[in-house]
N, C-alpha and C positions, 0 to 999 in steps of 0.2 A: 766362280770358284768350283774346280771339279770335286767330283765326290770322294777321289783320293785325299785330295788338300782338306776338304771339310773333315773327313774322318780323322787324319793325321791331327788337325787343329783340336779337333775333340778329345782326342786319345791325350795329347799335351795337357790341355786345360785340366781334364781329369787327374792326370800325375800329379801336378802342381797343386791340386787340392788335396790330394791323398797325405801329402808330407804335411807335418804339423808344421807350424811357423818357426819352432826354434830350429827344425831342421833346414829350413829355407834360409834362416839369417846368420846361421852360425852361432846363435844365442847358445847359451848354457844350456846342458840337459844333464841327466845322471843315469848311471848304470850302478846295478848292485853288485859288489864285489865278493859278498858273502854273508854269512851270520856269525856274529860274535857271542858266543855263549859262555857258559862258567868255565869250560874247559878251553877256551879259545876259539878258534874257526870251528865252526860246526855246521855246515861244511864251506869250504872255498866253492866259489862258483868254478867249473871247469872251463878252462880257456882264457882264464884271467890271471895275470901274474902282476902283482904290484911292485914298483920299481921306486927308488929312492932318487935323489938329485943327481947323483953320480951314474944312474943305470943299473945299478945292482939290485937284485932280488932282496925284497923285504919278507923275511920268513917268521919274524915274531908276531906273536898275536895278542900283544897288549895295545892298549888304545895310544899309548903315547907313540910306539912303533908305528902304528897305523896311521896317526895323524900326520905323521912325516911323508906320505905317498905324494910323490911329485909327477908320477908317470903311471900308465898301466899298458901293458902289453897284451892285446887280443888274439887269439889264434882262431877264434871264430866270431861270427858276428854276435853283439851283446846288445840286449833289448834296451832302448832308450824310455826313460821313464821321466816323470816331474820329480822334482826335487823335493823331498819332504823334510830336510834338514834333521834337527834333532827332536822333532815332535814325534808324537805317537801315529802309528799308521792308521789310516780308516780302514774299517772292516769292509771286504768286498760283498757281492753279492752272492747268495746261499747257492743260486743254480748256475752252472757255468754257461756261458752264452755260447754263440757261433763262433767257430773260430775265423778271424780276419786277419788280413796282412797288418802288421804293425812296424813302426820304424826301428831300425837297429843301426849300429855302427859296426862297419867292416874291419876286418883283422887289420893289425900293426898297432904302432906304439902310439898314443895319444897323451898330451899333458893333461894332469889333475889339477885344477883350480883349488878345492878343498875337499877334505873328508868330511862326513858327518856319521852320526849314529843314530838313526831313528828306532825307538823302540818298540818291540812286539807285544802284542796283548797277552802273550803267553808266557812271557820271560825271554831274555835275551835282546840282542839289537842286530840291526842290519850295519853293513858297512856300505855306505853309499857314496859315490865318488862323482863330483861336479866335474863335468867337462865342458870345453867349447868344443864344439862338434863341426868339423869342415864339411860344408854342404857335400862335396865329392866322395865323402865316406858313408853316406846316409844311404842304406838300403830297406827295402820292404822284405819282411820275412813273414811266413805264417807261424803263429804259434800253437 
């Protein structure tokens, strides 16, 4: 095998291991659409538009309306995360780590499997959307 082929094979293997298993298999993953506080959305995530079954925008900020989200329109890549459901989020480390590439889903409309509301330690809840992520829509971004 030539050096170029060996380098290409190594690069492809590295790229395949860099993507998490959910991105490779098309399994469910989540994105955060915003935070739900006492006054409704506080804030909505920029570049995320929630849609109902008929494709119309959901602008209401009450839980029953948000639970009816069936699609999400992304105008920019959205970070993919582990789904926390309705449980309380774990506290992260106090010291920020080095920035590294993380998986994200690219722009476009994506079907939403379910909506959940993980509780925040200091009050309020996040709006978490469970998606089935097509492999071709996964990209790596630096955060």
